[in-house]
C-alpha atoms as an extended CHARMM CRD file, in Angstrom:
* protein
*
       253  EXT
         1         1  UNK       CA            126.8460000000      -40.2140000000       60.0180000000  PROA      1               0.0000000000
         2         2  UNK       CA            128.1600000000      -43.4030000000       61.7010000000  PROA      2               0.0000000000
         3         3  UNK       CA            126.3790000000      -46.7170000000       60.9670000000  PROA      3               0.0000000000
         4         4  UNK       CA            125.2550000000      -48.5670000000       63.9850000000  PROA      4               0.0000000000
         5         5  UNK       CA            124.8060000000      -52.1310000000       62.9740000000  PROA      5               0.0000000000
         6         6  UNK       CA            126.7900000000      -54.8420000000       61.2900000000  PROA      6               0.0000000000
         7         7  UNK       CA            125.5990000000      -55.9860000000       57.8600000000  PROA      7               0.0000000000
         8         8  UNK       CA            126.3320000000      -59.4180000000       58.6790000000  PROA      8               0.0000000000
         9         9  UNK       CA            124.0520000000      -60.6330000000       61.4260000000  PROA      9               0.0000000000
        10        10  UNK       CA            122.9840000000      -64.1350000000       62.8220000000  PROA      10              0.0000000000
        11        11  UNK       CA            119.3890000000      -63.2120000000       63.5800000000  PROA      11              0.0000000000
        12        12  UNK       CA            116.6440000000      -64.7290000000       61.5460000000  PROA      12              0.0000000000
        13        13  UNK       CA            113.6300000000      -62.6320000000       60.3590000000  PROA      13              0.0000000000
        14        14  UNK       CA            111.4080000000      -64.3340000000       62.8130000000  PROA      14              0.0000000000
        15        15  UNK       CA            113.4920000000      -63.3880000000       65.8690000000  PROA      15              0.0000000000
        16        16  UNK       CA            114.7700000000      -59.9990000000       64.7250000000  PROA      16              0.0000000000
        17        17  UNK       CA            113.7800000000      -57.6530000000       67.4670000000  PROA      17              0.0000000000
        18        18  UNK       CA            112.7030000000      -54.4550000000       65.7190000000  PROA      18              0.0000000000
        19        19  UNK       CA            111.7420000000      -52.5350000000       68.7610000000  PROA      19              0.0000000000
        20        20  UNK       CA            115.0050000000      -53.1780000000       70.2510000000  PROA      20              0.0000000000
        21        21  UNK       CA            116.7820000000      -52.1980000000       67.0740000000  PROA      21              0.0000000000
        22        22  UNK       CA            114.6370000000      -48.7980000000       67.2780000000  PROA      22              0.0000000000
        23        23  UNK       CA            115.6590000000      -48.2190000000       70.8660000000  PROA      23              0.0000000000
        24        24  UNK       CA            119.3720000000      -48.6050000000       70.2730000000  PROA      24              0.0000000000
        25        25  UNK       CA            118.9390000000      -46.3430000000       67.2880000000  PROA      25              0.0000000000
        26        26  UNK       CA            117.4620000000      -43.6350000000       69.3870000000  PROA      26              0.0000000000
        27        27  UNK       CA            120.2130000000      -43.9410000000       72.0710000000  PROA      27              0.0000000000
        28        28  UNK       CA            122.8400000000      -43.0320000000       69.4530000000  PROA      28              0.0000000000
        29        29  UNK       CA            121.2200000000      -39.6480000000       68.6320000000  PROA      29              0.0000000000
        30        30  UNK       CA            122.8250000000      -36.6300000000       70.1320000000  PROA      30              0.0000000000
        31        31  UNK       CA            121.1820000000      -33.2480000000       70.7940000000  PROA      31              0.0000000000
        32        32  UNK       CA            122.7320000000      -29.8200000000       71.3520000000  PROA      32              0.0000000000
        33        33  UNK       CA            120.5570000000      -27.9500000000       74.1080000000  PROA      33              0.0000000000
        34        34  UNK       CA            123.0520000000      -25.1440000000       73.9640000000  PROA      34              0.0000000000
        35        35  UNK       CA            122.0940000000      -24.2980000000       70.3360000000  PROA      35              0.0000000000
        36        36  UNK       CA            121.1210000000      -20.5330000000       70.0080000000  PROA      36              0.0000000000
        37        37  UNK       CA            119.6630000000      -18.5640000000       67.0220000000  PROA      37              0.0000000000
        38        38  UNK       CA            118.4000000000      -14.9000000000       66.8980000000  PROA      38              0.0000000000
        39        39  UNK       CA            115.2770000000      -15.9760000000       64.8530000000  PROA      39              0.0000000000
        40        40  UNK       CA            114.1540000000      -19.0150000000       66.7780000000  PROA      40              0.0000000000
        41        41  UNK       CA            115.0570000000      -17.4750000000       70.1740000000  PROA      41              0.0000000000
        42        42  UNK       CA            114.1220000000      -19.9430000000       73.0120000000  PROA      42              0.0000000000
        43        43  UNK       CA            112.9970000000      -22.6350000000       70.5040000000  PROA      43              0.0000000000
        44        44  UNK       CA            116.4160000000      -22.8200000000       68.8660000000  PROA      44              0.0000000000
        45        45  UNK       CA            117.5270000000      -25.7810000000       71.2520000000  PROA      45              0.0000000000
        46        46  UNK       CA            114.2650000000      -27.5970000000       70.6610000000  PROA      46              0.0000000000
        47        47  UNK       CA            114.5490000000      -26.9630000000       67.0370000000  PROA      47              0.0000000000
        48        48  UNK       CA            118.0110000000      -28.6710000000       66.9610000000  PROA      48              0.0000000000
        49        49  UNK       CA            116.5550000000      -31.7150000000       68.6330000000  PROA      49              0.0000000000
        50        50  UNK       CA            113.7870000000      -31.8950000000       66.2130000000  PROA      50              0.0000000000
        51        51  UNK       CA            116.4520000000      -31.5470000000       63.3770000000  PROA      51              0.0000000000
        52        52  UNK       CA            118.6250000000      -34.3180000000       64.9410000000  PROA      52              0.0000000000
        53        53  UNK       CA            115.6770000000      -36.6580000000       64.9970000000  PROA      53              0.0000000000
        54        54  UNK       CA            114.1000000000      -36.0160000000       61.6430000000  PROA      54              0.0000000000
        55        55  UNK       CA            117.5940000000      -35.9400000000       59.8930000000  PROA      55              0.0000000000
        56        56  UNK       CA            118.5520000000      -39.2250000000       61.6590000000  PROA      56              0.0000000000
        57        57  UNK       CA            115.4060000000      -40.8590000000       60.5280000000  PROA      57              0.0000000000
        58        58  UNK       CA            116.9310000000      -41.3270000000       57.1100000000  PROA      58              0.0000000000
        59        59  UNK       CA            120.0020000000      -43.0430000000       58.4790000000  PROA      59              0.0000000000
        60        60  UNK       CA            117.9340000000      -45.1070000000       60.7770000000  PROA      60              0.0000000000
        61        61  UNK       CA            115.7870000000      -46.2790000000       58.0450000000  PROA      61              0.0000000000
        62        62  UNK       CA            118.7570000000      -47.2610000000       56.0020000000  PROA      62              0.0000000000
        63        63  UNK       CA            120.3860000000      -49.2230000000       58.9490000000  PROA      63              0.0000000000
        64        64  UNK       CA            117.0420000000      -51.0380000000       59.6380000000  PROA      64              0.0000000000
        65        65  UNK       CA            116.8240000000      -52.0080000000       56.0180000000  PROA      65              0.0000000000
        66        66  UNK       CA            120.2270000000      -53.4390000000       55.9100000000  PROA      66              0.0000000000
        67        67  UNK       CA            119.6920000000      -55.2700000000       59.2700000000  PROA      67              0.0000000000
        68        68  UNK       CA            116.3860000000      -56.8450000000       58.2010000000  PROA      68              0.0000000000
        69        69  UNK       CA            117.8840000000      -57.8630000000       54.9480000000  PROA      69              0.0000000000
        70        70  UNK       CA            120.9770000000      -59.2640000000       56.5260000000  PROA      70              0.0000000000
        71        71  UNK       CA            118.8000000000      -61.5360000000       58.6590000000  PROA      71              0.0000000000
        72        72  UNK       CA            117.4570000000      -63.0290000000       55.3660000000  PROA      72              0.0000000000
        73        73  UNK       CA            119.6400000000      -65.9510000000       54.2530000000  PROA      73              0.0000000000
        74        74  UNK       CA            118.7030000000      -65.0430000000       50.5990000000  PROA      74              0.0000000000
        75        75  UNK       CA            120.4080000000      -61.7840000000       50.5900000000  PROA      75              0.0000000000
        76        76  UNK       CA            124.1690000000      -60.4690000000       50.4890000000  PROA      76              0.0000000000
        77        77  UNK       CA            124.1210000000      -57.0160000000       51.9520000000  PROA      77              0.0000000000
        78        78  UNK       CA            127.0010000000      -54.9430000000       51.4400000000  PROA      78              0.0000000000
        79        79  UNK       CA            128.6800000000      -52.5940000000       54.0090000000  PROA      79              0.0000000000
        80        80  UNK       CA            127.2820000000      -48.8730000000       54.4160000000  PROA      80              0.0000000000
        81        81  UNK       CA            130.5770000000      -47.7150000000       53.1360000000  PROA      81              0.0000000000
        82        82  UNK       CA            130.6580000000      -49.4980000000       50.0050000000  PROA      82              0.0000000000
        83        83  UNK       CA            131.6910000000      -46.8380000000       47.2080000000  PROA      83              0.0000000000
        84        84  UNK       CA            130.4570000000      -46.8180000000       43.6880000000  PROA      84              0.0000000000
        85        85  UNK       CA            132.9580000000      -44.5970000000       41.6780000000  PROA      85              0.0000000000
        86        86  UNK       CA            131.0360000000      -42.4360000000       39.3370000000  PROA      86              0.0000000000
        87        87  UNK       CA            131.9610000000      -39.9330000000       36.8570000000  PROA      87              0.0000000000
        88        88  UNK       CA            129.6200000000      -36.9150000000       36.0410000000  PROA      88              0.0000000000
        89        89  UNK       CA            129.2030000000      -33.4640000000       34.5650000000  PROA      89              0.0000000000
        90        90  UNK       CA            127.0590000000      -30.5930000000       35.5370000000  PROA      90              0.0000000000
        91        91  UNK       CA            124.9660000000      -31.1800000000       38.7870000000  PROA      91              0.0000000000
        92        92  UNK       CA            126.5230000000      -34.6160000000       39.0810000000  PROA      92              0.0000000000
        93        93  UNK       CA            130.0160000000      -34.4880000000       40.5410000000  PROA      93              0.0000000000
        94        94  UNK       CA            132.6020000000      -37.1940000000       39.9880000000  PROA      94              0.0000000000
        95        95  UNK       CA            132.8360000000      -38.7490000000       43.3020000000  PROA      95              0.0000000000
        96        96  UNK       CA            133.1410000000      -41.9250000000       45.4250000000  PROA      96              0.0000000000
        97        97  UNK       CA            129.3550000000      -42.4150000000       45.7320000000  PROA      97              0.0000000000
        98        98  UNK       CA            127.8850000000      -44.3030000000       48.6760000000  PROA      98              0.0000000000
        99        99  UNK       CA            124.3390000000      -45.5100000000       47.9190000000  PROA      99              0.0000000000
       100       100  UNK       CA            122.0340000000      -46.2720000000       51.1240000000  PROA      100             0.0000000000
       101       101  UNK       CA            121.5930000000      -49.8730000000       50.3070000000  PROA      101             0.0000000000
       102       102  UNK       CA            123.3690000000      -52.3400000000       47.8780000000  PROA      102             0.0000000000
       103       103  UNK       CA            122.0610000000      -55.8060000000       48.0900000000  PROA      103             0.0000000000
       104       104  UNK       CA            121.9830000000      -58.8820000000       46.1050000000  PROA      104             0.0000000000
       105       105  UNK       CA            119.0070000000      -61.3940000000       46.1330000000  PROA      105             0.0000000000
       106       106  UNK       CA            120.9390000000      -64.6880000000       45.6860000000  PROA      106             0.0000000000
       107       107  UNK       CA            117.8700000000      -66.5860000000       44.7880000000  PROA      107             0.0000000000
       108       108  UNK       CA            116.7330000000      -64.3100000000       41.8930000000  PROA      108             0.0000000000
       109       109  UNK       CA            120.1840000000      -62.7040000000       40.9720000000  PROA      109             0.0000000000
       110       110  UNK       CA            118.9900000000      -59.1330000000       41.2340000000  PROA      110             0.0000000000
       111       111  UNK       CA            121.2560000000      -56.4970000000       42.6110000000  PROA      111             0.0000000000
       112       112  UNK       CA            119.3590000000      -53.6930000000       43.9610000000  PROA      112             0.0000000000
       113       113  UNK       CA            121.0900000000      -50.1570000000       44.4900000000  PROA      113             0.0000000000
       114       114  UNK       CA            118.7510000000      -47.7410000000       46.3290000000  PROA      114             0.0000000000
       115       115  UNK       CA            118.4260000000      -44.6160000000       48.2450000000  PROA      115             0.0000000000
       116       116  UNK       CA            115.8830000000      -43.8030000000       50.8700000000  PROA      116             0.0000000000
       117       117  UNK       CA            114.0290000000      -40.5250000000       50.8140000000  PROA      117             0.0000000000
       118       118  UNK       CA            113.5730000000      -39.8040000000       54.5780000000  PROA      118             0.0000000000
       119       119  UNK       CA            110.2860000000      -38.9220000000       56.2670000000  PROA      119             0.0000000000
       120       120  UNK       CA            109.4180000000      -35.1620000000       55.9970000000  PROA      120             0.0000000000
       121       121  UNK       CA            112.2320000000      -34.6110000000       53.4000000000  PROA      121             0.0000000000
       122       122  UNK       CA            111.2480000000      -31.7760000000       51.1020000000  PROA      122             0.0000000000
       123       123  UNK       CA            113.6500000000      -32.8920000000       48.0860000000  PROA      123             0.0000000000
       124       124  UNK       CA            113.4480000000      -30.5920000000       45.1170000000  PROA      124             0.0000000000
       125       125  UNK       CA            112.8730000000      -32.0950000000       41.8370000000  PROA      125             0.0000000000
       126       126  UNK       CA            116.6320000000      -31.3010000000       40.5120000000  PROA      126             0.0000000000
       127       127  UNK       CA            118.0580000000      -33.1710000000       43.5840000000  PROA      127             0.0000000000
       128       128  UNK       CA            116.0910000000      -36.2820000000       43.0380000000  PROA      128             0.0000000000
       129       129  UNK       CA            116.7810000000      -36.0740000000       39.3250000000  PROA      129             0.0000000000
       130       130  UNK       CA            120.4510000000      -35.9280000000       40.2520000000  PROA      130             0.0000000000
       131       131  UNK       CA            120.2240000000      -38.7340000000       42.6140000000  PROA      131             0.0000000000
       132       132  UNK       CA            118.6640000000      -40.7820000000       39.9490000000  PROA      132             0.0000000000
       133       133  UNK       CA            121.4980000000      -40.0300000000       37.5510000000  PROA      133             0.0000000000
       134       134  UNK       CA            123.9040000000      -41.0640000000       40.4050000000  PROA      134             0.0000000000
       135       135  UNK       CA            121.9640000000      -44.4500000000       40.7840000000  PROA      135             0.0000000000
       136       136  UNK       CA            122.1160000000      -45.1980000000       37.1290000000  PROA      136             0.0000000000
       137       137  UNK       CA            125.9230000000      -44.3100000000       36.8670000000  PROA      137             0.0000000000
       138       138  UNK       CA            126.5590000000      -46.4700000000       39.7930000000  PROA      138             0.0000000000
       139       139  UNK       CA            124.9210000000      -49.2190000000       38.1170000000  PROA      139             0.0000000000
       140       140  UNK       CA            127.0670000000      -48.8670000000       35.1820000000  PROA      140             0.0000000000
       141       141  UNK       CA            129.9460000000      -49.3770000000       37.4340000000  PROA      141             0.0000000000
       142       142  UNK       CA            128.5740000000      -52.1930000000       39.5260000000  PROA      142             0.0000000000
       143       143  UNK       CA            130.2310000000      -55.1450000000       37.9350000000  PROA      143             0.0000000000
       144       144  UNK       CA            133.6770000000      -53.4730000000       38.2010000000  PROA      144             0.0000000000
       145       145  UNK       CA            133.1410000000      -52.3730000000       41.7790000000  PROA      145             0.0000000000
       146       146  UNK       CA            131.6510000000      -55.6610000000       43.0920000000  PROA      146             0.0000000000
       147       147  UNK       CA            134.1260000000      -57.8630000000       41.1000000000  PROA      147             0.0000000000
       148       148  UNK       CA            136.3990000000      -58.0500000000       44.1450000000  PROA      148             0.0000000000
       149       149  UNK       CA            133.7220000000      -59.0010000000       46.3710000000  PROA      149             0.0000000000
       150       150  UNK       CA            133.2190000000      -62.3630000000       44.3880000000  PROA      150             0.0000000000
       151       151  UNK       CA            129.4310000000      -61.7780000000       44.1230000000  PROA      151             0.0000000000
       152       152  UNK       CA            127.5770000000      -62.5310000000       41.0420000000  PROA      152             0.0000000000
       153       153  UNK       CA            124.2230000000      -60.9470000000       39.8170000000  PROA      153             0.0000000000
       154       154  UNK       CA            122.2150000000      -60.9770000000       36.4770000000  PROA      154             0.0000000000
       155       155  UNK       CA            120.0160000000      -58.0040000000       36.6650000000  PROA      155             0.0000000000
       156       156  UNK       CA            120.3740000000      -54.5530000000       38.2740000000  PROA      156             0.0000000000
       157       157  UNK       CA            117.3500000000      -52.6590000000       39.6970000000  PROA      157             0.0000000000
       158       158  UNK       CA            117.4750000000      -49.0710000000       40.9670000000  PROA      158             0.0000000000
       159       159  UNK       CA            115.0600000000      -47.3820000000       43.3920000000  PROA      159             0.0000000000
       160       160  UNK       CA            114.5110000000      -44.0370000000       45.3260000000  PROA      160             0.0000000000
       161       161  UNK       CA            112.3880000000      -45.3090000000       48.5130000000  PROA      161             0.0000000000
       162       162  UNK       CA            109.7070000000      -42.8600000000       49.4580000000  PROA      162             0.0000000000
       163       163  UNK       CA            108.9300000000      -43.8850000000       52.9190000000  PROA      163             0.0000000000
       164       164  UNK       CA            105.6440000000      -41.8900000000       52.9100000000  PROA      164             0.0000000000
       165       165  UNK       CA            104.7250000000      -43.3200000000       49.3520000000  PROA      165             0.0000000000
       166       166  UNK       CA            103.4600000000      -40.0410000000       48.1180000000  PROA      166             0.0000000000
       167       167  UNK       CA            106.0130000000      -39.3760000000       45.4300000000  PROA      167             0.0000000000
       168       168  UNK       CA            105.5990000000      -40.5230000000       41.7750000000  PROA      168             0.0000000000
       169       169  UNK       CA            108.7670000000      -39.2800000000       39.9910000000  PROA      169             0.0000000000
       170       170  UNK       CA            111.0750000000      -41.5600000000       38.0090000000  PROA      170             0.0000000000
       171       171  UNK       CA            112.7120000000      -44.3970000000       39.9580000000  PROA      171             0.0000000000
       172       172  UNK       CA            110.6570000000      -43.3560000000       43.1760000000  PROA      172             0.0000000000
       173       173  UNK       CA            108.8170000000      -46.2030000000       44.8470000000  PROA      173             0.0000000000
       174       174  UNK       CA            106.9050000000      -46.8420000000       48.2230000000  PROA      174             0.0000000000
       175       175  UNK       CA            107.9000000000      -49.4610000000       50.4480000000  PROA      175             0.0000000000
       176       176  UNK       CA            105.4870000000      -52.1180000000       49.1500000000  PROA      176             0.0000000000
       177       177  UNK       CA            106.8420000000      -51.6620000000       45.7550000000  PROA      177             0.0000000000
       178       178  UNK       CA            110.4850000000      -51.7220000000       47.0140000000  PROA      178             0.0000000000
       179       179  UNK       CA            109.6450000000      -55.0260000000       48.6180000000  PROA      179             0.0000000000
       180       180  UNK       CA            108.6230000000      -56.3270000000       45.2840000000  PROA      180             0.0000000000
       181       181  UNK       CA            111.9660000000      -55.1900000000       43.5270000000  PROA      181             0.0000000000
       182       182  UNK       CA            113.8280000000      -56.6790000000       46.3580000000  PROA      182             0.0000000000
       183       183  UNK       CA            111.8390000000      -60.0620000000       46.3130000000  PROA      183             0.0000000000
       184       184  UNK       CA            111.9260000000      -59.9870000000       50.1010000000  PROA      184             0.0000000000
       185       185  UNK       CA            108.2510000000      -60.7340000000       51.3910000000  PROA      185             0.0000000000
       186       186  UNK       CA            107.5530000000      -59.0440000000       54.6960000000  PROA      186             0.0000000000
       187       187  UNK       CA            110.0800000000      -56.3630000000       54.4010000000  PROA      187             0.0000000000
       188       188  UNK       CA            107.6950000000      -53.5290000000       54.1780000000  PROA      188             0.0000000000
       189       189  UNK       CA            105.7760000000      -54.5030000000       57.1950000000  PROA      189             0.0000000000
       190       190  UNK       CA            109.1570000000      -54.8210000000       59.1390000000  PROA      190             0.0000000000
       191       191  UNK       CA            110.1550000000      -51.4240000000       58.0430000000  PROA      191             0.0000000000
       192       192  UNK       CA            106.7630000000      -49.8970000000       59.0190000000  PROA      192             0.0000000000
       193       193  UNK       CA            107.0510000000      -51.6480000000       62.4530000000  PROA      193             0.0000000000
       194       194  UNK       CA            110.7010000000      -50.4260000000       62.9260000000  PROA      194             0.0000000000
       195       195  UNK       CA            109.5750000000      -46.7190000000       61.9470000000  PROA      195             0.0000000000
       196       196  UNK       CA            106.6360000000      -46.9550000000       64.3300000000  PROA      196             0.0000000000
       197       197  UNK       CA            108.9050000000      -47.9580000000       67.1660000000  PROA      197             0.0000000000
       198       198  UNK       CA            111.4300000000      -45.2990000000       66.2690000000  PROA      198             0.0000000000
       199       199  UNK       CA            108.7890000000      -42.7440000000       66.4970000000  PROA      199             0.0000000000
       200       200  UNK       CA            107.6110000000      -44.1110000000       69.9120000000  PROA      200             0.0000000000
       201       201  UNK       CA            111.2050000000      -44.0520000000       71.4450000000  PROA      201             0.0000000000
       202       202  UNK       CA            112.1540000000      -40.6760000000       70.0620000000  PROA      202             0.0000000000
       203       203  UNK       CA            108.7780000000      -38.7590000000       70.8400000000  PROA      203             0.0000000000
       204       204  UNK       CA            109.1520000000      -38.9960000000       74.6190000000  PROA      204             0.0000000000
       205       205  UNK       CA            112.7140000000      -37.6770000000       74.4010000000  PROA      205             0.0000000000
       206       206  UNK       CA            111.5490000000      -34.6720000000       72.5540000000  PROA      206             0.0000000000
       207       207  UNK       CA            108.6380000000      -33.8330000000       74.7500000000  PROA      207             0.0000000000
       208       208  UNK       CA            110.9540000000      -34.2220000000       77.8450000000  PROA      208             0.0000000000
       209       209  UNK       CA            113.4250000000      -31.8680000000       76.4850000000  PROA      209             0.0000000000
       210       210  UNK       CA            110.6020000000      -29.4770000000       75.5860000000  PROA      210             0.0000000000
       211       211  UNK       CA            109.5410000000      -29.6240000000       79.1690000000  PROA      211             0.0000000000
       212       212  UNK       CA            112.8950000000      -28.9850000000       80.4520000000  PROA      212             0.0000000000
       213       213  UNK       CA            113.1230000000      -26.0260000000       78.0410000000  PROA      213             0.0000000000
       214       214  UNK       CA            109.9350000000      -24.6650000000       79.5410000000  PROA      214             0.0000000000
       215       215  UNK       CA            110.8450000000      -24.9650000000       83.1750000000  PROA      215             0.0000000000
       216       216  UNK       CA            114.3370000000      -23.5710000000       82.7430000000  PROA      216             0.0000000000
       217       217  UNK       CA            114.1430000000      -20.9410000000       79.8810000000  PROA      217             0.0000000000
       218       218  UNK       CA            110.5640000000      -19.7310000000       79.6300000000  PROA      218             0.0000000000
       219       219  UNK       CA            110.2490000000      -19.5890000000       83.4000000000  PROA      219             0.0000000000
       220       220  UNK       CA            112.9440000000      -17.0610000000       83.6080000000  PROA      220             0.0000000000
       221       221  UNK       CA            113.0370000000      -14.9410000000       80.4480000000  PROA      221             0.0000000000
       222       222  UNK       CA            110.5800000000      -12.7090000000       78.9950000000  PROA      222             0.0000000000
       223       223  UNK       CA            110.3840000000      -12.6060000000       74.9440000000  PROA      223             0.0000000000
       224       224  UNK       CA            108.5120000000      -10.0590000000       73.0160000000  PROA      224             0.0000000000
       225       225  UNK       CA            109.4320000000      -11.5680000000       69.5630000000  PROA      225             0.0000000000
       226       226  UNK       CA            106.5540000000      -13.7590000000       68.7430000000  PROA      226             0.0000000000
       227       227  UNK       CA            108.4790000000      -15.4160000000       65.8720000000  PROA      227             0.0000000000
       228       228  UNK       CA            110.5300000000      -17.1390000000       68.5540000000  PROA      228             0.0000000000
       229       229  UNK       CA            107.5640000000      -19.2290000000       69.6990000000  PROA      229             0.0000000000
       230       230  UNK       CA            105.5080000000      -19.6630000000       66.5060000000  PROA      230             0.0000000000
       231       231  UNK       CA            105.6900000000      -23.1150000000       65.1110000000  PROA      231             0.0000000000
       232       232  UNK       CA            105.7230000000      -21.7400000000       61.5930000000  PROA      232             0.0000000000
       233       233  UNK       CA            109.0540000000      -20.0880000000       62.1700000000  PROA      233             0.0000000000
       234       234  UNK       CA            110.5370000000      -23.5450000000       62.2010000000  PROA      234             0.0000000000
       235       235  UNK       CA            109.1140000000      -24.6140000000       58.9140000000  PROA      235             0.0000000000
       236       236  UNK       CA            108.1020000000      -27.6690000000       60.5080000000  PROA      236             0.0000000000
       237       237  UNK       CA            104.9420000000      -26.7850000000       62.5090000000  PROA      237             0.0000000000
       238       238  UNK       CA            102.9960000000      -29.9890000000       62.5650000000  PROA      238             0.0000000000
       239       239  UNK       CA            106.0000000000      -31.8050000000       64.1860000000  PROA      239             0.0000000000
       240       240  UNK       CA            106.5060000000      -29.1150000000       66.6970000000  PROA      240             0.0000000000
       241       241  UNK       CA            103.0310000000      -28.3120000000       67.6980000000  PROA      241             0.0000000000
       242       242  UNK       CA            102.6970000000      -30.7680000000       70.4460000000  PROA      242             0.0000000000
       243       243  UNK       CA            105.7870000000      -29.6900000000       72.1430000000  PROA      243             0.0000000000
       244       244  UNK       CA            104.5860000000      -26.0010000000       72.3320000000  PROA      244             0.0000000000
       245       245  UNK       CA            104.7540000000      -24.3570000000       75.8060000000  PROA      245             0.0000000000
       246       246  UNK       CA            101.4760000000      -23.2640000000       77.2250000000  PROA      246             0.0000000000
       247       247  UNK       CA            101.1840000000      -19.4020000000       77.0570000000  PROA      247             0.0000000000
       248       248  UNK       CA            101.6880000000      -17.5560000000       80.0170000000  PROA      248             0.0000000000
       249       249  UNK       CA             99.0470000000      -15.2540000000       81.6240000000  PROA      249             0.0000000000
       250       250  UNK       CA            101.7690000000      -12.6160000000       82.4770000000  PROA      250             0.0000000000
       251       251  UNK       CA            105.2280000000      -11.7910000000       81.4820000000  PROA      251             0.0000000000
       252       252  UNK       CA            104.5680000000      -10.8550000000       77.8890000000  PROA      252             0.0000000000
       253       253  UNK       CA            104.2200000000      -14.3250000000       76.2470000000  PROA      253             0.0000000000
């Protein structure tokens, strides 16, 4: 996934336009309306759109966090591509690991290494545990990795940020707790505003694409496979429900 924004901005927190940031983020999302799937049937293109938006949500939040902190003169925010070489065994591979956010609070001397758990993400326990292990091993390598950047720090703090705030597993925190870890007052509210704007800008696109599918596909093709139109088949029913096409009075749907 490409990262949209420079981590070295000239904006101040007061002037940072989070709505514009969300709008520009949405314009970078690409959709495949030609997607086909035997199980999802006519819903396949729309399912592809939903997946694009929900999977991009994680990347959008990472970019927003970097942009918000970069506008704060107290922080040094490292580029999205910063690699933290880790060695591992078992489920944790040896790899050039890239955390979602690496930042130093210059006023407190705290280095924060974090990952974002995206909205609606169903992360199994073993994956989160593996992610926590990666963060810990990245922390062990931090002084070596960051030595070439001429940035000093005194304390390392790790966090898996659960945007929905309903996960209580080790290292997992909500936005307000992450704000405290960062030492960045107002960060949680800024992220919440960005997330709201991101949803507001992406929702009309999904609705319009659903309308196009109804007008082009459903108007000309008869389906008898009910699985193709049932939201449950998408495993994301609550998200897709508002986009469902009205049932026809004839034609088999």
